[in-house]
C-alpha positions as CSV (number, residue, x, y, z in Angstrom):
1,M,0.1,0.1,0.1
2,S,1.1,3.3,-0.9
3,S,1.9,5.4,2.8
4,G,1.3,8.6,1.1
5,F,-1.5,10.6,-0.3
6,N,-3.9,9.0,-2.5
7,R,-5.4,10.3,-5.3
8,R,-8.9,9.9,-4.3
9,E,-8.0,11.4,-0.9
10,F,-8.8,15.4,-0.4
11,T,-5.9,16.1,1.2
12,M,-6.0,18.7,4.5
13,A,-2.5,19.8,2.8
14,S,-4.8,21.5,0.0
15,S,-7.1,22.9,2.3
16,A,-5.5,24.5,5.2
17,A,-5.1,27.8,3.4
18,A,-8.6,27.6,3.6
19,L,-9.3,26.7,7.5
20,G,-10.1,29.7,9.5
21,L,-10.7,32.1,6.2
22,T,-13.7,34.4,6.1
23,T,-16.3,32.9,3.6
24,V,-19.7,34.4,2.3
25,S,-22.0,31.6,0.8
26,Q,-25.7,31.1,1.0
27,T,-26.4,28.1,2.3
28,S,-29.3,25.4,3.2
29,A,-28.6,24.6,6.7
30,E,-32.6,23.3,7.5
31,P,-32.6,20.6,10.1
32,I,-32.4,17.0,9.0
33,E,-36.2,15.5,8.5
34,Q,-36.4,11.8,8.8
35,T,-36.2,10.3,5.3
36,K,-39.6,9.3,4.1
37,S,-39.6,5.7,2.4
38,N,-42.3,3.8,0.8
39,A,-40.6,0.5,1.8
40,R,-42.8,-1.8,4.0
41,S,-40.8,-3.5,6.3
42,G,-38.4,-6.2,4.9
43,E,-38.8,-4.7,1.5
44,P,-35.6,-3.3,-0.6
45,L,-35.4,0.6,-0.6
46,A,-36.1,1.2,-4.1
47,F,-34.2,4.2,-6.2
48,P,-36.4,6.3,-8.6
49,D,-37.5,4.9,-11.7
50,G,-35.0,5.5,-14.4
51,F,-32.2,5.4,-12.2
52,V,-29.1,4.2,-13.9
53,W,-26.9,1.8,-12.6
54,G,-23.3,1.5,-14.0
55,V,-19.5,0.4,-13.6
56,A,-16.2,2.6,-14.4
57,T,-13.0,2.6,-15.7
58,S,-10.4,4.6,-17.2
59,A,-8.1,3.7,-20.5
60,Y,-4.6,3.7,-19.1
61,Q,-5.4,1.8,-16.2
62,I,-7.2,-1.3,-18.5
63,E,-6.4,-0.8,-22.2
64,G,-3.0,-2.0,-22.1
65,A,-1.4,-1.6,-25.9
66,V,0.2,1.7,-25.2
67,A,2.0,1.3,-28.6
68,E,-0.3,0.2,-30.9
69,D,-2.3,1.0,-33.7
70,G,-0.6,4.8,-33.6
71,R,-1.2,5.8,-30.1
72,G,1.2,7.9,-29.1
73,P,3.0,8.1,-25.5
74,S,1.3,9.8,-22.5
75,I,2.6,11.6,-19.3
76,W,2.0,8.3,-17.7
77,D,3.8,6.1,-19.9
78,T,6.8,8.3,-19.0
79,F,6.2,8.4,-15.6
80,V,6.2,5.1,-14.8
81,R,9.7,4.6,-16.3
82,T,11.2,7.7,-15.1
83,S,9.5,8.2,-11.5
84,G,10.4,5.2,-9.6
85,L,7.4,5.5,-7.5
86,I,5.2,2.8,-8.9
87,K,5.0,-0.2,-6.6
88,N,7.3,-3.2,-7.8
89,G,8.3,-1.1,-10.8
90,Q,5.1,-2.4,-12.6
91,N,3.4,-0.6,-15.3
92,A,0.6,-0.4,-17.9
93,D,1.9,-1.7,-21.2
94,I,-0.4,-4.6,-20.9
95,A,-2.7,-3.5,-18.0
96,N,-6.1,-5.7,-18.7
97,D,-5.0,-6.1,-22.6
98,H,-8.8,-4.5,-22.7
99,Y,-7.7,-2.8,-26.1
100,H,-8.0,-6.8,-27.5
101,R,-10.7,-8.0,-25.0
102,Y,-13.1,-5.5,-25.2
103,R,-15.7,-7.6,-26.6
104,D,-15.4,-10.1,-23.7
105,D,-15.6,-7.2,-21.1
106,V,-18.9,-5.7,-22.3
107,K,-20.4,-9.0,-21.8
108,L,-19.0,-9.1,-18.5
109,M,-20.8,-5.8,-17.8
110,Q,-24.0,-7.2,-19.2
111,A,-24.1,-10.2,-16.9
112,L,-23.5,-7.7,-14.3
113,G,-26.6,-6.2,-14.9
114,A,-25.0,-2.9,-15.7
115,K,-27.0,-0.5,-18.0
116,A,-24.4,2.4,-18.3
117,Y,-20.4,2.0,-19.0
118,R,-18.1,5.2,-17.8
119,F,-14.9,4.6,-19.8
120,S,-12.3,7.3,-20.6
121,I,-11.0,7.9,-24.0
122,A,-7.5,8.2,-24.2
123,W,-6.3,11.6,-25.9
124,P,-2.7,10.2,-27.4
125,R,-4.6,7.4,-29.2
126,I,-7.1,10.1,-31.1
127,F,-4.2,12.7,-31.5
128,P,-0.5,11.0,-31.0
129,T,1.0,14.3,-30.4
130,G,-1.9,16.3,-28.8
131,T,-3.1,18.0,-32.0
132,G,-3.1,17.9,-35.8
133,E,-4.8,15.4,-37.4
134,P,-6.9,12.7,-35.6
135,N,-5.5,9.0,-35.7
136,P,-8.1,6.8,-37.6
137,K,-7.4,3.3,-35.7
138,G,-7.9,5.2,-32.6
139,L,-11.1,6.7,-33.5
140,D,-11.9,3.2,-34.9
141,F,-11.5,1.4,-31.5
142,Y,-13.9,3.7,-29.7
143,N,-16.3,3.1,-32.5
144,R,-16.5,-0.4,-32.1
145,L,-16.4,0.0,-27.9
146,I,-19.6,2.4,-28.3
147,D,-21.3,-0.1,-31.1
148,E,-20.6,-3.1,-28.8
149,L,-22.0,-1.2,-25.8
150,L,-25.1,-0.3,-27.5
151,A,-25.8,-3.7,-28.8
152,A,-25.8,-5.3,-25.3
153,G,-27.8,-2.5,-24.1
154,I,-25.4,-0.8,-22.2
155,E,-25.3,3.2,-22.3
156,P,-21.9,4.6,-22.9
157,F,-21.0,7.7,-20.9
158,P,-17.3,8.5,-22.2
159,T,-15.1,10.9,-20.3
160,L,-12.5,12.8,-22.1
161,Y,-9.8,13.2,-20.1
162,H,-8.5,10.8,-17.1
163,W,-5.0,11.9,-16.7
164,D,-3.6,10.6,-19.6
165,L,-2.0,13.8,-21.4
166,P,-0.1,13.3,-24.2
167,Q,3.8,13.7,-23.6
168,A,4.1,15.7,-26.9
169,L,1.9,18.7,-25.1
170,Q,4.1,18.2,-22.2
171,D,7.4,18.6,-23.6
172,K,6.0,21.5,-26.2
173,N,4.1,23.4,-23.7
174,G,4.9,22.2,-20.3
175,G,1.5,20.5,-20.2
176,W,-1.2,22.4,-18.1
177,Q,1.0,24.8,-17.4
178,S,0.3,26.2,-20.8
179,R,-3.1,27.7,-21.9
180,D,-2.5,26.1,-25.1
181,T,-3.1,23.0,-23.7
182,S,-6.3,24.3,-22.6
183,Q,-7.6,24.8,-26.2
184,A,-6.0,21.8,-27.3
185,F,-8.0,19.7,-24.9
186,A,-11.1,21.8,-26.3
187,D,-10.2,20.6,-30.1
188,Y,-9.9,16.9,-28.9
189,A,-13.6,17.0,-27.6
190,A,-14.9,18.7,-30.5
191,C,-13.1,16.0,-32.8
192,I,-14.6,13.1,-30.4
193,A,-18.3,15.0,-30.4
194,K,-18.5,14.8,-34.4
195,A,-17.3,11.4,-34.4
196,T,-19.3,9.6,-31.7
197,S,-22.3,12.2,-31.1
198,D,-24.5,10.5,-33.2
199,R,-24.1,7.3,-30.7
200,V,-23.2,9.1,-27.2
201,R,-25.7,11.3,-25.7
202,S,-23.5,12.1,-22.7
203,Y,-19.8,13.2,-22.3
204,F,-17.9,13.4,-19.0
205,T,-15.2,16.2,-19.8
206,M,-12.7,16.1,-17.3
207,N,-11.8,13.5,-14.1
208,E,-10.8,14.4,-10.8
209,F,-8.8,18.1,-11.0
210,Y,-7.5,17.8,-7.9
211,S,-6.0,14.4,-8.4
212,F,-4.2,15.2,-11.7
213,V,-3.7,19.2,-10.9
214,D,-2.7,19.2,-7.4
215,L,-1.0,16.0,-6.8
216,G,0.3,15.9,-10.4
217,H,2.3,19.6,-10.3
218,G,2.2,20.5,-6.6
219,G,4.9,18.7,-5.3
220,A,3.0,15.7,-3.0
221,D,4.3,13.5,-1.1
222,S,7.1,11.5,-2.7
223,N,4.9,8.6,-2.0
224,F,2.4,9.6,-3.8
225,A,2.9,12.0,-6.6
226,L,1.0,11.8,-10.0
227,A,2.2,12.4,-13.6
228,P,3.9,14.6,-14.4
229,G,5.4,14.7,-11.0
230,L,6.1,18.3,-10.7
231,R,7.3,20.7,-8.2
232,L,5.5,24.0,-9.1
233,S,5.7,27.0,-7.0
234,R,2.5,28.3,-5.4
235,A,2.0,30.5,-8.1
236,G,2.2,27.9,-10.9
237,L,0.2,25.6,-9.3
238,N,-2.6,28.1,-9.3
239,Q,-1.9,28.7,-13.0
240,V,-2.4,25.4,-13.8
241,R,-5.3,25.0,-11.7
242,H,-6.9,27.9,-13.7
243,N,-5.4,26.5,-17.2
244,A,-7.2,23.1,-16.1
245,V,-10.9,24.6,-15.4
246,L,-10.3,27.1,-18.4
247,A,-10.2,23.6,-20.3
248,Q,-13.2,22.1,-18.9
249,G,-15.5,25.2,-20.1
250,L,-13.5,25.5,-23.5
251,S,-14.6,21.9,-24.0
252,V,-18.1,22.3,-23.1
253,E,-18.2,25.3,-25.6
254,A,-16.6,23.0,-28.3
255,I,-19.2,19.9,-27.6
256,R,-22.0,22.0,-27.7
257,A,-21.1,23.4,-31.3
258,N,-19.6,20.3,-32.5
259,S,-22.4,17.4,-31.6
260,R,-26.3,16.4,-32.4
261,T,-29.0,18.5,-30.9
262,G,-29.7,17.1,-27.1
263,T,-26.0,16.3,-26.6
264,R,-25.0,16.7,-22.7
265,C,-21.9,17.3,-20.8
266,G,-20.3,17.8,-17.8
267,P,-17.0,17.4,-15.5
268,A,-16.5,14.6,-12.8
269,D,-14.9,15.6,-9.7
270,N,-14.0,14.0,-6.6
271,L,-15.5,16.9,-4.4
272,G,-13.6,17.8,-1.1
273,T,-16.9,16.7,1.4
274,A,-16.9,18.2,4.8
275,V,-19.5,16.5,7.0
276,P,-21.3,17.6,9.8
277,A,-20.0,15.9,12.6
278,I,-23.6,16.6,14.4
279,E,-26.7,17.3,12.1
280,T,-27.8,20.2,13.8
281,P,-28.6,23.4,11.8
282,E,-25.4,25.1,12.9
283,H,-22.8,22.3,11.8
284,I,-24.7,21.7,8.5
285,K,-24.0,25.2,8.0
286,A,-20.4,25.2,8.7
287,A,-20.0,22.0,6.6
288,E,-21.5,23.6,3.4
289,T,-19.2,26.9,4.0
290,A,-16.3,24.4,4.1
291,T,-17.2,22.3,1.1
292,R,-17.7,25.6,-0.8
293,E,-14.1,26.9,0.1
294,F,-12.3,23.8,0.1
295,N,-13.4,23.6,-3.8
296,A,-12.9,26.8,-4.7
297,P,-10.4,26.3,-7.5
298,Y,-12.5,23.8,-9.1
299,L,-16.3,22.9,-8.9
300,T,-17.1,26.2,-6.9
301,A,-15.3,28.1,-9.6
302,M,-16.8,26.0,-12.4
303,L,-20.3,26.4,-11.0
304,E,-20.1,29.9,-9.7
305,G,-18.2,31.7,-12.3
306,R,-15.7,33.4,-10.0
307,Y,-12.9,32.4,-7.4
308,T,-14.0,32.7,-3.8
309,D,-12.6,36.1,-1.9
310,A,-11.2,34.0,0.5
311,Y,-9.3,32.3,-2.0
312,L,-7.8,34.8,-4.2
313,Q,-7.1,36.9,-0.6
314,N,-5.2,33.6,0.6
315,A,-3.2,33.2,-2.8
316,G,-2.2,36.8,-2.9
317,E,0.4,37.6,-5.7
318,D,0.5,33.9,-6.3
319,A,-3.2,34.2,-7.5
320,P,-4.0,32.8,-11.1
321,R,-4.0,35.3,-13.8
322,F,-7.4,35.2,-15.6
323,T,-10.1,37.7,-17.4
324,D,-13.5,38.1,-17.1
325,E,-14.0,36.2,-20.2
326,D,-11.8,33.5,-18.7
327,M,-14.7,33.2,-16.0
328,K,-17.4,33.2,-18.8
329,T,-16.1,30.4,-20.1
330,I,-15.2,28.3,-17.3
331,S,-18.6,28.9,-15.9
332,S,-20.5,27.3,-19.2
333,P,-23.6,25.8,-18.3
334,V,-23.5,21.8,-17.7
335,D,-26.2,19.7,-17.9
336,F,-24.7,17.4,-15.0
337,V,-22.0,17.1,-12.2
338,G,-20.5,13.9,-11.7
339,L,-19.0,13.2,-8.2
340,N,-16.4,10.5,-7.2
341,V,-17.0,10.0,-3.5
342,Y,-14.9,7.6,-1.6
343,R,-14.6,9.5,1.7
344,P,-15.1,12.5,3.9
345,A,-12.8,15.0,3.3
346,V,-12.9,16.0,6.9
347,Y,-15.5,16.5,9.7
348,V,-16.4,19.8,10.8
349,V,-18.0,21.6,13.6
350,A,-19.4,25.4,13.7
351,S,-17.2,27.7,14.9
352,V,-17.1,31.5,16.1
353,D,-13.7,32.0,14.2
354,P,-14.7,34.5,11.1
355,S,-14.7,31.3,8.7
356,G,-17.5,30.0,10.7
357,F,-16.1,26.1,10.7
358,R,-13.7,24.0,12.4
359,A,-11.7,20.9,11.1
360,I,-12.1,18.0,13.8
361,P,-9.0,15.4,13.4
362,F,-9.6,11.9,12.8
363,N,-9.2,9.6,15.5
364,K,-6.6,7.3,15.0
365,S,-8.9,4.1,15.5
366,H,-10.9,5.6,12.8
367,P,-12.0,2.5,10.6
368,K,-10.1,2.2,7.5
369,M,-10.6,-0.1,3.9
370,L,-7.5,-2.0,3.1
371,S,-5.8,1.3,1.8
372,S,-4.2,3.2,4.7
373,W,-5.9,6.6,2.9
374,H,-9.5,5.1,2.9
375,L,-11.1,6.2,6.1
376,I,-14.7,4.8,6.1
377,G,-17.4,7.4,6.1
378,P,-20.6,6.6,4.1
379,E,-22.0,9.6,5.3
380,A,-20.1,11.3,2.8
381,M,-22.3,9.6,0.0
382,Y,-25.4,11.9,1.1
383,W,-23.7,15.1,2.1
384,A,-21.5,15.5,-1.1
385,C,-25.1,14.8,-3.4
386,R,-26.9,17.4,-0.9
387,Q,-24.1,20.0,-0.7
388,A,-23.9,20.1,-4.5
389,H,-27.3,21.0,-4.9
390,S,-27.8,23.2,-2.4
391,L,-24.7,25.1,-3.0
392,W,-24.7,25.7,-6.6
393,N,-28.2,24.0,-7.5
394,V,-27.1,21.5,-9.6
395,K,-29.7,19.8,-11.4
396,E,-28.6,16.4,-12.2
397,I,-26.0,14.4,-9.9
398,Y,-24.2,11.3,-11.1
399,L,-22.1,9.4,-8.5
400,T,-19.4,8.6,-10.9
401,E,-16.8,6.6,-8.7
402,N,-17.4,5.0,-5.6
403,G,-15.7,1.9,-4.6
404,C,-13.0,0.4,-2.2
405,G,-9.8,-1.8,-2.5
406,A,-9.5,-4.6,-0.7
407,S,-7.6,-7.8,-0.3
408,D,-10.0,-10.1,-2.6
409,E,-7.8,-13.6,-2.1
410,V,-9.2,-16.5,-4.0
411,F,-10.4,-18.9,-1.6
412,A,-10.1,-23.1,-2.3
413,D,-13.2,-22.9,-4.1
414,G,-12.0,-20.4,-6.6
415,E,-14.6,-17.9,-5.1
416,I,-13.6,-14.3,-3.8
417,Y,-15.6,-13.6,-1.2
418,D,-14.9,-9.8,-0.9
419,S,-17.2,-9.4,2.4
420,D,-15.5,-6.0,3.1
421,R,-16.3,-4.4,-0.2
422,L,-20.0,-5.9,0.2
423,M,-20.1,-4.0,3.3
424,F,-19.1,-1.0,2.1
425,L,-21.0,-1.1,-1.1
426,R,-24.3,-1.7,1.0
427,N,-23.9,1.1,3.0
428,H,-22.6,3.9,0.7
429,L,-25.9,3.0,-1.0
430,L,-28.2,3.4,1.8
431,Q,-26.7,7.0,1.9
432,L,-27.2,7.6,-1.9
433,H,-30.6,6.2,-1.2
434,R,-31.3,8.6,1.7
435,A,-30.3,11.5,-1.3
436,T,-33.0,10.8,-3.6
437,A,-35.6,10.2,-0.7
438,D,-34.6,13.8,0.1
439,Q,-35.5,14.3,-3.3
440,I,-31.9,15.3,-4.2
441,P,-31.8,14.9,-8.4
442,V,-29.1,12.1,-8.0
443,K,-29.7,9.8,-11.7
444,G,-27.5,7.1,-11.3
445,Y,-24.6,5.5,-9.5
446,F,-21.1,4.3,-11.4
447,H,-19.0,1.8,-9.2
448,W,-15.2,2.0,-9.6
449,S,-14.3,-0.5,-10.5
450,L,-15.5,-3.0,-13.3
451,M,-12.5,-5.0,-12.8
452,D,-9.3,-5.2,-11.0
453,N,-6.8,-2.9,-12.8
454,F,-3.8,-0.8,-13.0
455,E,-4.2,1.5,-9.7
456,W,-1.7,4.3,-10.5
457,N,0.9,4.3,-7.9
458,D,-0.2,0.9,-6.3
459,G,0.4,-0.7,-9.6
460,F,-1.9,-3.9,-9.6
461,E,-1.0,-4.3,-5.8
462,T,-4.2,-2.5,-4.9
463,R,-7.9,-4.4,-6.2
464,F,-10.9,-2.3,-6.5
465,G,-13.1,-4.3,-9.2
466,L,-16.3,-6.4,-8.9
467,V,-14.5,-8.6,-10.9
468,Y,-11.1,-10.1,-10.0
469,V,-8.5,-10.4,-12.8
470,D,-5.6,-12.8,-12.9
471,Y,-2.8,-10.5,-14.7
472,K,-0.8,-13.3,-15.6
473,T,-3.6,-15.3,-17.6
474,Q,-6.1,-12.4,-17.8
475,K,-8.7,-14.4,-16.5
476,R,-12.0,-12.5,-15.0
477,T,-13.9,-13.7,-12.4
478,P,-16.9,-12.0,-10.5
479,K,-16.2,-11.4,-6.9
480,L,-19.6,-11.8,-4.2
481,S,-19.8,-8.0,-4.6
482,A,-20.4,-8.5,-8.0
483,S,-23.4,-10.8,-7.3
484,Y,-24.4,-8.1,-4.8
485,F,-24.4,-5.2,-7.5
486,R,-26.1,-7.6,-9.9
487,E,-29.1,-7.8,-7.4
488,A,-29.2,-4.4,-6.6
489,A,-29.0,-3.0,-10.1
490,S,-31.9,-5.6,-11.2
491,R,-34.1,-4.3,-8.2
492,N,-33.2,-1.1,-8.3
493,A,-32.9,-0.8,-4.4
494,V,-30.4,-1.5,-1.5
495,V,-30.6,-4.9,-1.1
């Protein structure tokens, strides 16, 4: 296990500057009413009609074939060979060999009862050098995948950026340090929309801004830096943050201009969720205020069209350079927001300090999953959804990632009894049901992950899948949690 920060942990290091700062926000801090349910005793708690049950993956983590059919290198191909930070020196050159086995993997999804699949498109597979003419073989792969999904009754939800920036753009522009990369991403988004929006209705634009920006450029703990592994100045990091959300806005505009009528899009972000330690009005308001400030460079800026006063004041001379036109683009209206929820960022209580909130430390005995970073707090699922809706009036929310790493041993009978993952899944779905029962517009749930894969710095040592993968043989074996997911999806309920 990685002993440092994980990509999914919204670390206190990033938000420490926010703690104690004055913030002004509109909050919805009404007391929590008892969640209403129509379920009779013994019946499962049902989700709304039309609720989407899906699974999720990303290109670099499963595809392999990194040098086939014209794909160019990404910053991750470079990082795994030069950083020395990947467990056991592993890489994703083959990974799950999904590039060659996608038809079988679609059958797996179908057997699980998934009705949607969130996958990412590898930018360097489409534009090997980041710009120029699209690679027809790259487009052909994703067209074939989309067609296979539709034939199986599974709706495709592509993500356009899941961290695999073309290495050529890193070499040429300094990657996300340059606004040219933001425009290059918009051009890539336009290409994908033109090529696939005749069959794809919904696109996620970019995945987890904090992860690829702060952990990739902010000099994270040496045990958990992400590609490209830079240690920028404070001003440099703030500018990368700005260029990333600018790319999001530009891509929304590009998709709107180049897709079929009715095409929808929005970001998928790991919202840093502050959970009220006690559910009383003052603590609920404090948590909402904290969440708004923790996410100031990303979702707050995208959904409000401005950086918070506290964020800019704290940055001082290191604040990002931007124009009013930039902020208009960054806040281009989106159709939905995806939330990746694994754990609370922090628990907070109300405070008389100007900020209005105070973070409380996690107790040393606070329960964890297998990964050291993965503190258990299922209630984050409810509060992430509630706060996104109350802070920013998000009209549609998808839970785009939720899952956990587990030990996942193959027992003598050939089965994988991942009881801890089943526990994790059931309790998080209970909190998600609470959100829908409170009329929060959650439209679907994507489990991370369909199958075990290359888990970034942890290599292949940490397993997040509903399906077990033997990396030597590429044999796929559904785990106990896969049976649970299938039953929940078929009943559209917590079971």
